[in-house]
C-alpha positions, 0 to 999 in steps of 0.5 A, a space after each residue: 448479555 455482553 457489555 462492550 467497552 470500558 467495563 472495569 470498575 462497574 458494580 453489579 447494579 450498574 451492570 444490570 442497568 446496562 444489561 436492561 438496555 438490551 430489552 429496549 426496542 426502537 423502530 427504524 422510523 424514529 431516532 430514539 424513543 422515551 424508554 431508550 432515552 430514559 434508560 440511557 440517561 439514568 444509566 449514564 448518570 449512575 455510572 458517570 460515564 458515556 453509555 451508548 447502544 448500537 441499534 439495527 434496522 429491525 429496532 433491536 439493540 445489537 450492542 450496549 457500549 460503555 466508555 468514560 466521561 469523555 468518550 465511548 469505546 466501540 467494539 469491533 464491528 467487522 465489515 458487515 453490510 458495509 459495501 459500496 453505496 451501503 451503510 453498516 445497518 447500525 445507528 449509534 445512540 449515546 450520551 454526553 455528560 458535559 453538554 458538548 456537541 458531537 466529538 471528533 471521535 464520534 465523527 471518525 467512528 461515523 465515517 470509519 464504520 459507515 454507521 447509519 448515523 450517530 446521535 449524542 443525547 446531552 444529559 442534564 445534572 438531574 439525569 434528564 435528556 436536554 438536547 440532541 446532536 446527530 450526524 450522518 454521512 453524505 456523498 462527496 458529490 453532494 457538496 452539502 457539508 461545509 468544507 466538503 466534509 463527508 458528513 453533515 451534523 445537526 444540533 443542538 436540538 431540544 429533545 422535546 422537538 426532536 423529529 427525525 425519521 432515520 428510515 427515510 433519511 438513510 434510504 435516500 442517502 444510500 440511493 445517493 451513495 449508490 448513484 455516486 458510486 455508479 457515476 464515478 469513473 474508475 479506470 483502475 482495476 484494483 479500486 481507489 487508494 490513499 497514498 501516505 508518506 511519513 518521514 522524519 525531519 532528517 529525510 524531509 528533503 526527499 519526501 516529494 520525490 518519494 511520494 511521486 515514485 509511490 504514485 507511479 508504483 500505485 499507477 503501475 499496480 492498477 490502483 486509482 490514486 484518490 489522494 496523497 498525504 504527507 507528514 513530517 514528524 520528529 519521530 515516527 509513531 511506533 504503533 501507527 507510524 503516523 500521528 493518530 490525528 492524521 490517521 483520523 483525517 485519513 479515515 475522513 478523506 477515505 470516506 470522502 473519496 470513496 477509497 478502501 485502500 491505504 498504501 504507505 511509502 515504507 515497510 511495516 511490521 505485522 503489528 503496525 499493519 494490523 494496528 493501522 487497519 484496525 484504526 482505519 477499517 481500510 486495507 493497508 498495503 506497505 511499499 514491499 507488498 505494492 512492489 511484490 504485487 507489480 512483480 506478480 502482475 508482470 512476471 512472464 517467464 518460468 524463472 520470473 514467476 518462481 522468483 516472485 512467488 519465492 519473494 512473496 512467500 519469504 515476505 509472508 513467512 514472518 507475518 504468519 504469526 499474526 493469526 485471525 482470532 476467529 480461528 481456533 489455534 488447535 487443529 481438531 479431530 484425530 491427530 489434533 489432540 494433545 500438544 500436537 501442531 497448532 494451525 499457526 505452526 502448520 502454516 509456517 511449516 508449509 510456507 518453509 517447505 514451499 520456500 525450500 521447494 522454490 529455492 531448489 527449482 530456481 537452482 535447477 533453472 540457474 544450472 540451465 542458464 549457466 549451460 546456456 551462458 557457456 554455449 553463448 560464451 563459446 562464440 566471439 560476440 561480446 556481452 553488454 548488460 543494460 542496467 539502471 533504475 526502473 523506467 529509465 528507458 532500458 527496454 526502449 534503448 534495447 529496441 533502438 539499438 537492436 531493432 527488436 520489439 521488446 515490451 515498452 511501457 511508461 510504467 515502473 517494472 514493465 520488464 522483469 524477464 531478462 531478454 537478450 538481442 544481437 546488435 551488429 557493430 561492424 561487418 561480421 561483428 556483433 555484440 549481444 545486448 541483455 536487458 535486466 530488471 530495473 532497480 528501485 530505492 529500498 528494493 525489498 530484501 525478499 525481491 533482491 534475494 530472489 532476483 539475484 540469479 537474474 543478474 548473473 547475466 550481468 556478471 558475465 558481461 564485458 560492459 555495463 550500460 548504466 541507463 539514467 533518466 536524466 530528465 528526472 529531478 531525482 536522477 542523481 539519487 537514482 544513480 547512487 541507488 543503482 551503484 549501491 545495488 551493483 556493489 551488493 551484486 559484486 558488479 562494480 569491477 566491470 567496465 561501466 558506461 553511464 547513458 543519460 537517456 531522455 536528453 531530448 526533454 532537457 536543454 541539449 547543453 545542460 544534458 551534455 554537461 551532466 554527461 561530461 561530469 560522469 564521463 557518460 553519453 547523453 542520448 534519446 532512445 527515441 532519436 536514432 541519430 543521438 545513438 551514434 556516439 553511444 555505439 562508438 563508445 560501446 565499440 571502444 570499451 568492448 575492444 579495450 576489454 577484449 584486448 585486456 583479456 587477451 593480454 591476461 591470457 597471453 601472460 598466463 
């Protein structure tokens, strides 16, 4: 019989006393009985530590747990039974040595693990039960808990007057939770999430814009945002990123909002992701995973799907080192004996093989694109590539200039695949407009590498149209991000015209002033009249570029 928690320093007599607790039986119709209470109090006085048991609904002790004088150390309970509208099927009965009420750790464990209830027996100096505190979860809609907390606590109740029937209480609560879950209207297909932005004080000025962008990313991914949390710290916690107290608040908020996903506005290493998941019992997603998921949903072409898979595999490869302890490291059977390959090594090798295959396929597709580009370049039509921050209106502008019907949505990364359309500019003259995937701050390196080939279309362009959402308060940061990524792609040498889109959402004079500062053009892609100045500038820049090219050719 295993004893869980802080077992160091326990003597043989103390271990035997703890093991005897496994023999107790407590019906689901009572919170605790005399035999169990006496055993807990005596063992707690003997060890001078908090002692507890987790009892299932059959009345059997499933776990015996020991802590220190101030708190208990619960084992990993996994995700047994804790589905929507249901509790864990375990109640925690433990001792307190200092006559204190339920602690914050007790209440966080109650909500994080979705226990049936938590009860603390205050033990007197003589080792007898003095009073009892207990708490259980309540649905957010019930509004019964002070301050809207997702739990309700009771006590101190003299032990002799304790009269609680957990069977009736928990049965009614589970019905309430199930009813609340059914009535909650969740439009998102991927559940509810809490968004967390953590930054140091030096980055606090951009925190609001960053959290707003994360909210849009989550919405694009199909997640219903239950709550947003922000913390500004002197220094990020190396293990949890956020402070442990804030992490406890998130656990309580997740229970309150019926959220099961935590999305962080930064990239996590495998150790951090596992630590946060273990501390919260939530599914943890970082910024790169979120963007990869959006790309996976929106990729339509063969190129796009291969590029997304390559990016995902590259992202997962270094994280294969965090294995599930429930799996054996060694493969069994013939060929698995001796030193051999571990399951971890096999997984890494297969992932590397998949990366090599995807890279080969993308190189083949790149050759095909090169051939298509050469055939197109044999014509006389100049090429104009539309680049810019995601959701700046690039596809809308393409449709407005060419009369096409490329997919347009008010979402980030709605367009991933390169699309080219022809646009007449004079009688017998036309240019080819190419729409490219949008940029974003802190673009994951895996995606940047995988989609680098997509921007080869832009490298052959005669002109870049850098589209900016001028109505976005962070448009200057978006310009800087795009310019930096263009520099990494070696595209800054190309002629570039900055197009300030969505100017109709601002005062016209203000939009024009911004455009003049960057020698750009202010337009609204939804108002065709505003595009005349843009077309004129495009014609002028393309003509200048062609004249320079002809002069160079003549000089050679």
